PDB file of N, CA, C and O in Angstrom:
ATOM      1  N   MET A   1    -107.790 -57.747 -86.184  1.00  0.00           N
ATOM      2  CA  MET A   1    -107.815 -58.596 -86.594  1.00  0.00           C
ATOM      3  C   MET A   1    -106.624 -59.135 -87.149  1.00  0.00           C
ATOM      4  O   MET A   1    -106.210 -58.527 -88.136  1.00  0.00           O
ATOM      5  N   PRO A   2    -106.066 -59.967 -86.829  1.00  0.00           N
ATOM      6  CA  PRO A   2    -104.262 -60.779 -87.713  1.00  0.00           C
ATOM      7  C   PRO A   2    -104.459 -61.341 -88.860  1.00  0.00           C
ATOM      8  O   PRO A   2    -103.390 -61.577 -89.422  1.00  0.00           O
ATOM      9  N   ALA A   3    -105.175 -61.588 -89.319  1.00  0.00           N
ATOM     10  CA  ALA A   3    -105.525 -61.701 -91.093  1.00  0.00           C
ATOM     11  C   ALA A   3    -105.123 -60.646 -91.225  1.00  0.00           C
ATOM     12  O   ALA A   3    -103.896 -60.593 -91.311  1.00  0.00           O
ATOM     13  N   ALA A   4    -105.629 -59.753 -91.281  1.00  0.00           N
ATOM     14  CA  ALA A   4    -104.983 -59.051 -92.596  1.00  0.00           C
ATOM     15  C   ALA A   4    -103.601 -58.455 -91.946  1.00  0.00           C
ATOM     16  O   ALA A   4    -104.066 -57.603 -91.188  1.00  0.00           O
ATOM     17  N   SER A   5    -102.563 -58.412 -91.834  1.00  0.00           N
ATOM     18  CA  SER A   5    -101.238 -58.794 -90.929  1.00  0.00           C
ATOM     19  C   SER A   5    -101.234 -59.591 -91.214  1.00  0.00           C
ATOM     20  O   SER A   5    -102.124 -59.586 -92.065  1.00  0.00           O
ATOM     21  N   ALA A   6    -100.875 -60.443 -91.178  1.00  0.00           N
ATOM     22  CA  ALA A   6    -100.401 -62.111 -91.808  1.00  0.00           C
ATOM     23  C   ALA A   6    -100.107 -61.646 -93.060  1.00  0.00           C
ATOM     24  O   ALA A   6    -100.913 -60.815 -93.478  1.00  0.00           O
ATOM     25  N   PRO A   7     -98.808 -62.048 -94.102  1.00  0.00           N
ATOM     26  CA  PRO A   7     -98.632 -62.554 -94.858  1.00  0.00           C
ATOM     27  C   PRO A   7     -98.924 -64.066 -95.963  1.00  0.00           C
ATOM     28  O   PRO A   7     -98.124 -64.991 -96.106  1.00  0.00           O
ATOM     29  N   PHE A   8    -100.243 -63.941 -96.604  1.00  0.00           N
ATOM     30  CA  PHE A   8    -100.190 -65.162 -96.969  1.00  0.00           C
ATOM     31  C   PHE A   8    -100.766 -64.441 -98.305  1.00  0.00           C
ATOM     32  O   PHE A   8    -100.992 -63.244 -98.480  1.00  0.00           O
ATOM     33  N   GLN A   9    -101.024 -66.109 -99.658  1.00  0.00           N
ATOM     34  CA  GLN A   9    -101.162 -65.757-100.698  1.00  0.00           C
ATOM     35  C   GLN A   9    -102.096 -66.252-101.725  1.00  0.00           C
ATOM     36  O   GLN A   9    -101.969 -67.304-102.352  1.00  0.00           O
ATOM     37  N   LEU A  10    -103.276 -65.183-101.860  1.00  0.00           N
ATOM     38  CA  LEU A  10    -103.975 -65.388-102.497  1.00  0.00           C
ATOM     39  C   LEU A  10    -104.133 -65.730-104.507  1.00  0.00           C
ATOM     40  O   LEU A  10    -103.425 -65.498-105.487  1.00  0.00           O
ATOM     41  N   THR A  11    -105.048 -66.173-104.336  1.00  0.00           N
ATOM     42  CA  THR A  11    -105.195 -66.549-106.037  1.00  0.00           C
ATOM     43  C   THR A  11    -105.104 -65.737-106.695  1.00  0.00           C
ATOM     44  O   THR A  11    -103.934 -65.644-107.063  1.00  0.00           O
ATOM     45  N   PRO A  12    -106.158 -64.484-107.407  1.00  0.00           N
ATOM     46  CA  PRO A  12    -106.671 -63.860-108.585  1.00  0.00           C
ATOM     47  C   PRO A  12    -108.584 -64.179-108.267  1.00  0.00           C
ATOM     48  O   PRO A  12    -109.490 -63.350-108.196  1.00  0.00           O
ATOM     49  N   THR A  13    -108.625 -65.364-108.165  1.00  0.00           N
ATOM     50  CA  THR A  13    -110.366 -65.916-108.181  1.00  0.00           C
ATOM     51  C   THR A  13    -110.488 -65.284-107.520  1.00  0.00           C
ATOM     52  O   THR A  13    -110.986 -64.160-107.469  1.00  0.00           O
ATOM     53  N   GLN A  14    -109.681 -66.420-106.360  1.00  0.00           N
ATOM     54  CA  GLN A  14    -109.832 -65.776-104.865  1.00  0.00           C
ATOM     55  C   GLN A  14    -109.565 -64.330-103.982  1.00  0.00           C
ATOM     56  O   GLN A  14    -109.671 -64.306-102.756  1.00  0.00           O
ATOM     57  N   ILE A  15    -109.296 -63.443-104.588  1.00  0.00           N
ATOM     58  CA  ILE A  15    -109.597 -61.943-104.972  1.00  0.00           C
ATOM     59  C   ILE A  15    -110.677 -61.576-105.370  1.00  0.00           C
ATOM     60  O   ILE A  15    -111.470 -60.810-104.822  1.00  0.00           O
ATOM     61  N   LYS A  16    -110.765 -62.168-106.455  1.00  0.00           N
ATOM     62  CA  LYS A  16    -111.519 -61.119-106.956  1.00  0.00           C
ATOM     63  C   LYS A  16    -113.555 -62.325-105.557  1.00  0.00           C
ATOM     64  O   LYS A  16    -114.593 -61.745-105.240  1.00  0.00           O
ATOM     65  N   VAL A  17    -113.398 -63.007-105.407  1.00  0.00           N
ATOM     66  CA  VAL A  17    -114.435 -63.872-104.928  1.00  0.00           C
ATOM     67  C   VAL A  17    -114.832 -63.337-103.314  1.00  0.00           C
ATOM     68  O   VAL A  17    -115.810 -63.536-102.593  1.00  0.00           O
ATOM     69  N   MET A  18    -113.419 -62.479-103.128  1.00  0.00           N
ATOM     70  CA  MET A  18    -113.327 -62.070-101.968  1.00  0.00           C
ATOM     71  C   MET A  18    -113.775 -60.783-102.059  1.00  0.00           C
ATOM     72  O   MET A  18    -114.620 -60.598-101.182  1.00  0.00           O
ATOM     73  N   ARG A  19    -113.500 -59.350-103.041  1.00  0.00           N
ATOM     74  CA  ARG A  19    -114.370 -58.328-102.978  1.00  0.00           C
ATOM     75  C   ARG A  19    -116.235 -58.638-103.599  1.00  0.00           C
ATOM     76  O   ARG A  19    -117.035 -57.723-103.794  1.00  0.00           O
ATOM     77  N   GLY A  20    -116.500 -59.945-103.775  1.00  0.00           N
ATOM     78  CA  GLY A  20    -117.678 -60.088-104.373  1.00  0.00           C
ATOM     79  C   GLY A  20    -118.113 -60.035-103.680  1.00  0.00           C
ATOM     80  O   GLY A  20    -118.989 -59.186-103.515  1.00  0.00           O
ATOM     81  N   VAL A  21    -117.629 -61.327-102.406  1.00  0.00           N
ATOM     82  CA  VAL A  21    -118.208 -60.995-100.111  1.00  0.00           C
ATOM     83  C   VAL A  21    -118.065 -58.964 -99.609  1.00  0.00           C
ATOM     84  O   VAL A  21    -118.594 -57.931 -99.197  1.00  0.00           O
ATOM     85  N   ARG A  22    -117.490 -59.317 -99.852  1.00  0.00           N
ATOM     86  CA  ARG A  22    -116.802 -57.049 -98.307  1.00  0.00           C
ATOM     87  C   ARG A  22    -118.061 -56.772 -99.494  1.00  0.00           C
ATOM     88  O   ARG A  22    -118.638 -55.843 -98.929  1.00  0.00           O
ATOM     89  N   SER A  23    -119.054 -57.067-101.138  1.00  0.00           N
ATOM     90  CA  SER A  23    -119.148 -55.930-100.994  1.00  0.00           C
ATOM     91  C   SER A  23    -120.772 -56.664-101.043  1.00  0.00           C
ATOM     92  O   SER A  23    -121.587 -55.938-101.612  1.00  0.00           O
ATOM     93  N   GLY A  24    -121.269 -57.847-100.583  1.00  0.00           N
ATOM     94  CA  GLY A  24    -122.341 -58.269-100.280  1.00  0.00           C
ATOM     95  C   GLY A  24    -123.322 -59.571-100.990  1.00  0.00           C
ATOM     96  O   GLY A  24    -124.221 -60.352-100.680  1.00  0.00           O
ATOM     97  N   GLN A  25    -122.405 -59.166-102.217  1.00  0.00           N
ATOM     98  CA  GLN A  25    -122.859 -60.977-102.931  1.00  0.00           C
ATOM     99  C   GLN A  25    -122.926 -61.592-102.681  1.00  0.00           C
ATOM    100  O   GLN A  25    -122.260 -61.769-101.661  1.00  0.00           O
ATOM    101  N   LEU A  26    -123.647 -62.633-103.098  1.00  0.00           N
ATOM    102  CA  LEU A  26    -124.265 -63.996-102.289  1.00  0.00           C
ATOM    103  C   LEU A  26    -123.599 -64.569-103.887  1.00  0.00           C
ATOM    104  O   LEU A  26    -123.527 -63.918-104.929  1.00  0.00           O
ATOM    105  N   ASN A  27    -123.027 -66.458-103.557  1.00  0.00           N
ATOM    106  CA  ASN A  27    -122.298 -66.728-104.050  1.00  0.00           C
ATOM    107  C   ASN A  27    -122.464 -67.225-105.663  1.00  0.00           C
ATOM    108  O   ASN A  27    -121.561 -67.584-106.419  1.00  0.00           O
ATOM    109  N   LYS A  28    -124.069 -67.117-105.967  1.00  0.00           N
ATOM    110  CA  LYS A  28    -124.332 -67.740-106.906  1.00  0.00           C
ATOM    111  C   LYS A  28    -124.211 -66.104-108.366  1.00  0.00           C
ATOM    112  O   LYS A  28    -124.107 -66.046-109.591  1.00  0.00           O
ATOM    113  N   GLN A  29    -124.290 -65.296-107.453  1.00  0.00           N
ATOM    114  CA  GLN A  29    -124.349 -63.792-107.834  1.00  0.00           C
ATOM    115  C   GLN A  29    -122.284 -63.839-108.652  1.00  0.00           C
ATOM    116  O   GLN A  29    -121.776 -63.327-109.650  1.00  0.00           O
ATOM    117  N   ILE A  30    -121.981 -64.343-108.015  1.00  0.00           N
ATOM    118  CA  ILE A  30    -120.237 -64.257-107.796  1.00  0.00           C
ATOM    119  C   ILE A  30    -119.762 -65.060-108.505  1.00  0.00           C
ATOM    120  O   ILE A  30    -118.640 -65.026-109.011  1.00  0.00           O
ATOM    121  N   ALA A  31    -120.588 -65.881-108.613  1.00  0.00           N
ATOM    122  CA  ALA A  31    -120.654 -67.235-109.503  1.00  0.00           C
ATOM    123  C   ALA A  31    -120.683 -66.635-111.090  1.00  0.00           C
ATOM    124  O   ALA A  31    -119.781 -66.429-111.902  1.00  0.00           O
ATOM    125  N   PHE A  32    -122.325 -66.433-111.143  1.00  0.00           N
ATOM    126  CA  PHE A  32    -122.187 -65.708-112.880  1.00  0.00           C
ATOM    127  C   PHE A  32    -121.098 -64.136-113.409  1.00  0.00           C
ATOM    128  O   PHE A  32    -120.405 -63.650-114.304  1.00  0.00           O
ATOM    129  N   GLU A  33    -121.459 -64.007-112.531  1.00  0.00           N
ATOM    130  CA  GLU A  33    -120.049 -63.010-112.730  1.00  0.00           C
ATOM    131  C   GLU A  33    -118.719 -63.045-113.445  1.00  0.00           C
ATOM    132  O   GLU A  33    -118.018 -62.737-114.408  1.00  0.00           O
ATOM    133  N   LEU A  34    -118.957 -63.930-111.718  1.00  0.00           N
ATOM    134  CA  LEU A  34    -117.524 -64.803-112.546  1.00  0.00           C
ATOM    135  C   LEU A  34    -116.885 -65.085-113.718  1.00  0.00           C
ATOM    136  O   LEU A  34    -115.781 -64.848-114.208  1.00  0.00           O
ATOM    137  N   GLY A  35    -118.730 -66.145-114.298  1.00  0.00           N
ATOM    138  CA  GLY A  35    -118.298 -67.214-115.709  1.00  0.00           C
ATOM    139  C   GLY A  35    -117.860 -68.451-114.553  1.00  0.00           C
ATOM    140  O   GLY A  35    -117.080 -69.255-115.062  1.00  0.00           O
ATOM    141  N   ILE A  36    -118.235 -68.786-112.987  1.00  0.00           N
ATOM    142  CA  ILE A  36    -117.610 -70.345-112.674  1.00  0.00           C
ATOM    143  C   ILE A  36    -119.352 -70.354-112.047  1.00  0.00           C
ATOM    144  O   ILE A  36    -120.258 -69.526-112.145  1.00  0.00           O
ATOM    145  N   ALA A  37    -119.247 -71.910-111.291  1.00  0.00           N
ATOM    146  CA  ALA A  37    -119.727 -73.246-110.697  1.00  0.00           C
ATOM    147  C   ALA A  37    -119.877 -72.126-109.380  1.00  0.00           C
ATOM    148  O   ALA A  37    -119.055 -71.333-108.923  1.00  0.00           O
ATOM    149  N   GLU A  38    -120.974 -72.359-109.077  1.00  0.00           N
ATOM    150  CA  GLU A  38    -121.568 -72.486-107.454  1.00  0.00           C
ATOM    151  C   GLU A  38    -120.622 -72.324-106.404  1.00  0.00           C
ATOM    152  O   GLU A  38    -120.167 -71.477-105.635  1.00  0.00           O
ATOM    153  N   ALA A  39    -120.494 -74.091-106.875  1.00  0.00           N
ATOM    154  CA  ALA A  39    -119.503 -74.980-106.042  1.00  0.00           C
ATOM    155  C   ALA A  39    -118.364 -74.353-106.387  1.00  0.00           C
ATOM    156  O   ALA A  39    -118.323 -73.412-105.594  1.00  0.00           O
ATOM    157  N   THR A  40    -117.830 -74.316-106.775  1.00  0.00           N
ATOM    158  CA  THR A  40    -115.806 -73.349-107.054  1.00  0.00           C
ATOM    159  C   THR A  40    -116.641 -72.274-106.059  1.00  0.00           C
ATOM    160  O   THR A  40    -116.816 -72.632-104.895  1.00  0.00           O
ATOM    161  N   VAL A  41    -116.946 -71.504-106.314  1.00  0.00           N
ATOM    162  CA  VAL A  41    -117.089 -70.635-105.070  1.00  0.00           C
ATOM    163  C   VAL A  41    -117.011 -70.438-103.864  1.00  0.00           C
ATOM    164  O   VAL A  41    -116.421 -69.560-103.235  1.00  0.00           O
ATOM    165  N   LYS A  42    -117.655 -71.325-103.526  1.00  0.00           N
ATOM    166  CA  LYS A  42    -117.638 -72.462-102.107  1.00  0.00           C
ATOM    167  C   LYS A  42    -116.734 -72.868-101.869  1.00  0.00           C
ATOM    168  O   LYS A  42    -116.302 -72.626-100.741  1.00  0.00           O
ATOM    169  N   ALA A  43    -115.827 -73.823-102.905  1.00  0.00           N
ATOM    170  CA  ALA A  43    -114.359 -73.910-103.326  1.00  0.00           C
ATOM    171  C   ALA A  43    -113.395 -72.747-102.097  1.00  0.00           C
ATOM    172  O   ALA A  43    -113.104 -72.711-100.902  1.00  0.00           O
ATOM    173  N   HIS A  44    -113.126 -71.624-103.827  1.00  0.00           N
ATOM    174  CA  HIS A  44    -112.911 -70.473-102.838  1.00  0.00           C
ATOM    175  C   HIS A  44    -113.174 -70.322-101.157  1.00  0.00           C
ATOM    176  O   HIS A  44    -112.545 -70.172-100.109  1.00  0.00           O
ATOM    177  N   MET A  45    -114.482 -70.464-101.639  1.00  0.00           N
ATOM    178  CA  MET A  45    -114.595 -69.351 -99.659  1.00  0.00           C
ATOM    179  C   MET A  45    -114.400 -70.410 -98.750  1.00  0.00           C
ATOM    180  O   MET A  45    -114.707 -70.377 -97.559  1.00  0.00           O
ATOM    181  N   THR A  46    -113.873 -71.363 -99.360  1.00  0.00           N
ATOM    182  CA  THR A  46    -113.471 -72.530 -98.531  1.00  0.00           C
ATOM    183  C   THR A  46    -111.666 -72.390 -97.663  1.00  0.00           C
ATOM    184  O   THR A  46    -111.416 -72.344 -96.459  1.00  0.00           O
ATOM    185  N   ALA A  47    -110.813 -72.358 -98.722  1.00  0.00           N
ATOM    186  CA  ALA A  47    -109.494 -72.274 -99.165  1.00  0.00           C
ATOM    187  C   ALA A  47    -109.334 -70.822 -98.063  1.00  0.00           C
ATOM    188  O   ALA A  47    -108.501 -70.740 -97.161  1.00  0.00           O
ATOM    189  N   LEU A  48    -110.602 -69.513 -98.505  1.00  0.00           N
ATOM    190  CA  LEU A  48    -110.296 -68.172 -98.130  1.00  0.00           C
ATOM    191  C   LEU A  48    -110.351 -68.338 -96.536  1.00  0.00           C
ATOM    192  O   LEU A  48    -109.356 -68.085 -95.857  1.00  0.00           O
ATOM    193  N   MET A  49    -111.599 -68.791 -95.948  1.00  0.00           N
ATOM    194  CA  MET A  49    -111.603 -68.747 -94.514  1.00  0.00           C
ATOM    195  C   MET A  49    -110.398 -69.402 -94.511  1.00  0.00           C
ATOM    196  O   MET A  49    -109.618 -68.822 -93.755  1.00  0.00           O
ATOM    197  N   ARG A  50    -109.664 -70.873 -95.314  1.00  0.00           N
ATOM    198  CA  ARG A  50    -108.079 -70.935 -93.822  1.00  0.00           C
ATOM    199  C   ARG A  50    -107.387 -70.483 -94.847  1.00  0.00           C
ATOM    200  O   ARG A  50    -106.854 -71.531 -95.211  1.00  0.00           O
ATOM    201  N   LYS A  51    -106.909 -69.437 -95.779  1.00  0.00           N
ATOM    202  CA  LYS A  51    -106.397 -69.401 -94.871  1.00  0.00           C
ATOM    203  C   LYS A  51    -106.129 -67.549 -94.457  1.00  0.00           C
ATOM    204  O   LYS A  51    -105.013 -67.078 -94.241  1.00  0.00           O
ATOM    205  N   LEU A  52    -106.961 -67.034 -94.439  1.00  0.00           N
ATOM    206  CA  LEU A  52    -107.055 -65.840 -93.103  1.00  0.00           C
ATOM    207  C   LEU A  52    -107.985 -66.118 -92.387  1.00  0.00           C
ATOM    208  O   LEU A  52    -108.758 -65.205 -92.097  1.00  0.00           O
ATOM    209  N   ASN A  53    -108.161 -67.109 -92.000  1.00  0.00           N
ATOM    210  CA  ASN A  53    -107.719 -68.260 -90.672  1.00  0.00           C
ATOM    211  C   ASN A  53    -109.350 -67.603 -89.597  1.00  0.00           C
ATOM    212  O   ASN A  53    -109.319 -67.283 -88.409  1.00  0.00           O
ATOM    213  N   VAL A  54    -110.512 -67.583 -90.468  1.00  0.00           N
ATOM    214  CA  VAL A  54    -111.940 -67.006 -89.764  1.00  0.00           C
ATOM    215  C   VAL A  54    -112.222 -68.428 -90.031  1.00  0.00           C
ATOM    216  O   VAL A  54    -111.514 -69.416 -90.220  1.00  0.00           O
ATOM    217  N   ARG A  55    -113.589 -68.187 -89.979  1.00  0.00           N
ATOM    218  CA  ARG A  55    -114.828 -69.273 -89.968  1.00  0.00           C
ATOM    219  C   ARG A  55    -115.727 -68.965 -90.416  1.00  0.00           C
ATOM    220  O   ARG A  55    -116.721 -69.663 -90.216  1.00  0.00           O
ATOM    221  N   ASN A  56    -115.778 -68.395 -90.810  1.00  0.00           N
ATOM    222  CA  ASN A  56    -117.634 -67.430 -91.299  1.00  0.00           C
ATOM    223  C   ASN A  56    -117.228 -66.109 -92.322  1.00  0.00           C
ATOM    224  O   ASN A  56    -116.392 -65.235 -92.091  1.00  0.00           O
ATOM    225  N   ARG A  57    -118.413 -66.317 -93.955  1.00  0.00           N
ATOM    226  CA  ARG A  57    -118.487 -65.108 -94.379  1.00  0.00           C
ATOM    227  C   ARG A  57    -118.905 -64.255 -94.175  1.00  0.00           C
ATOM    228  O   ARG A  57    -119.473 -63.811 -95.172  1.00  0.00           O
ATOM    229  N   THR A  58    -119.007 -63.480 -93.114  1.00  0.00           N
ATOM    230  CA  THR A  58    -118.941 -62.514 -92.305  1.00  0.00           C
ATOM    231  C   THR A  58    -117.081 -61.501 -92.187  1.00  0.00           C
ATOM    232  O   THR A  58    -116.668 -60.433 -92.638  1.00  0.00           O
ATOM    233  N   GLN A  59    -116.541 -62.506 -91.415  1.00  0.00           N
ATOM    234  CA  GLN A  59    -114.955 -62.976 -91.336  1.00  0.00           C
ATOM    235  C   GLN A  59    -114.847 -62.470 -92.371  1.00  0.00           C
ATOM    236  O   GLN A  59    -114.900 -61.241 -92.430  1.00  0.00           O
ATOM    237  N   VAL A  60    -114.667 -63.206 -93.479  1.00  0.00           N
ATOM    238  CA  VAL A  60    -113.605 -62.621 -94.947  1.00  0.00           C
ATOM    239  C   VAL A  60    -114.235 -61.325 -95.239  1.00  0.00           C
ATOM    240  O   VAL A  60    -113.527 -60.530 -95.857  1.00  0.00           O
ATOM    241  N   ALA A  61    -115.835 -60.819 -94.809  1.00  0.00           N
ATOM    242  CA  ALA A  61    -115.713 -59.730 -95.505  1.00  0.00           C
ATOM    243  C   ALA A  61    -115.296 -58.739 -94.905  1.00  0.00           C
ATOM    244  O   ALA A  61    -114.964 -57.732 -95.531  1.00  0.00           O
ATOM    245  N   ILE A  62    -115.210 -58.827 -93.311  1.00  0.00           N
ATOM    246  CA  ILE A  62    -114.010 -58.112 -92.667  1.00  0.00           C
ATOM    247  C   ILE A  62    -112.635 -58.127 -92.339  1.00  0.00           C
ATOM    248  O   ILE A  62    -112.039 -57.398 -91.547  1.00  0.00           O
ATOM    249  N   ALA A  63    -112.195 -59.066 -93.058  1.00  0.00           N
ATOM    250  CA  ALA A  63    -110.675 -58.979 -93.389  1.00  0.00           C
ATOM    251  C   ALA A  63    -110.130 -58.354 -94.670  1.00  0.00           C
ATOM    252  O   ALA A  63    -109.024 -57.949 -95.026  1.00  0.00           O
ATOM    253  N   ALA A  64    -111.687 -58.461 -95.378  1.00  0.00           N
ATOM    254  CA  ALA A  64    -111.179 -58.225 -96.863  1.00  0.00           C
ATOM    255  C   ALA A  64    -111.531 -56.559 -96.776  1.00  0.00           C
ATOM    256  O   ALA A  64    -111.381 -55.655 -97.598  1.00  0.00           O
ATOM    257  N   GLN A  65    -111.982 -56.582 -95.617  1.00  0.00           N
ATOM    258  CA  GLN A  65    -112.395 -54.593 -95.587  1.00  0.00           C
ATOM    259  C   GLN A  65    -110.567 -53.869 -94.890  1.00  0.00           C
ATOM    260  O   GLN A  65    -109.981 -52.791 -94.993  1.00  0.00           O
ATOM    261  N   GLU A  66    -110.316 -55.002 -94.319  1.00  0.00           N
ATOM    262  CA  GLU A  66    -108.976 -54.298 -93.635  1.00  0.00           C
ATOM    263  C   GLU A  66    -107.727 -54.860 -94.585  1.00  0.00           C
ATOM    264  O   GLU A  66    -106.598 -54.511 -94.242  1.00  0.00           O
ATOM    265  N   ILE A  67    -107.857 -55.672 -95.707  1.00  0.00           N
ATOM    266  CA  ILE A  67    -106.858 -55.558 -96.451  1.00  0.00           C
ATOM    267  C   ILE A  67    -106.867 -54.592 -97.399  1.00  0.00           C
ATOM    268  O   ILE A  67    -105.886 -54.162 -98.006  1.00  0.00           O
ATOM    269  N   ALA A  68    -108.409 -54.139 -97.554  1.00  0.00           N
ATOM    270  CA  ALA A  68    -108.242 -52.855 -99.309  1.00  0.00           C
ATOM    271  C   ALA A  68    -108.159 -51.724 -98.028  1.00  0.00           C
ATOM    272  O   ALA A  68    -107.526 -50.705 -98.303  1.00  0.00           O
ATOM    273  N   LEU A  69    -108.554 -51.782 -97.093  1.00  0.00           N
ATOM    274  CA  LEU A  69    -107.527 -50.218 -96.639  1.00  0.00           C
ATOM    275  C   LEU A  69    -106.422 -50.430 -96.268  1.00  0.00           C
ATOM    276  O   LEU A  69    -105.688 -49.592 -96.793  1.00  0.00           O
ATOM    277  N   SER A  70    -105.533 -51.504 -95.257  1.00  0.00           N
ATOM    278  CA  SER A  70    -104.035 -51.497 -95.811  1.00  0.00           C
ATOM    279  C   SER A  70    -103.420 -51.609 -97.017  1.00  0.00           C
ATOM    280  O   SER A  70    -102.240 -51.751 -97.336  1.00  0.00           O
ATOM    281  N   GLY A  71    -104.589 -51.504 -97.722  1.00  0.00           N
ATOM    282  CA  GLY A  71    -103.482 -51.406 -99.541  1.00  0.00           C
ATOM    283  C   GLY A  71    -103.529 -52.587-100.365  1.00  0.00           C
ATOM    284  O   GLY A  71    -103.043 -52.446-101.487  1.00  0.00           O
ATOM    285  N   PHE A  72    -103.769 -53.163-100.217  1.00  0.00           N
ATOM    286  CA  PHE A  72    -103.657 -54.934-100.352  1.00  0.00           C
ATOM    287  C   PHE A  72    -103.984 -54.249-102.330  1.00  0.00           C
ATOM    288  O   PHE A  72    -104.054 -55.055-103.258  1.00  0.00           O
TER     289      PHE A  72
END
């Protein structure tokens, strides 16, 4: 998947959201853990999908796994 090798800039919160998605958490759980609103998590998910050039949550999780394996 080209997303893992593409250069992109993620904010610290986007990285935390991506880790939550990768571990199978729901938006509500991620929001609680990070102390932010669920709507904010959804906004970060939208930004992540755009930056990673993917279309859904599952693809974000797959890209997160590939990024983690590449040493990000």
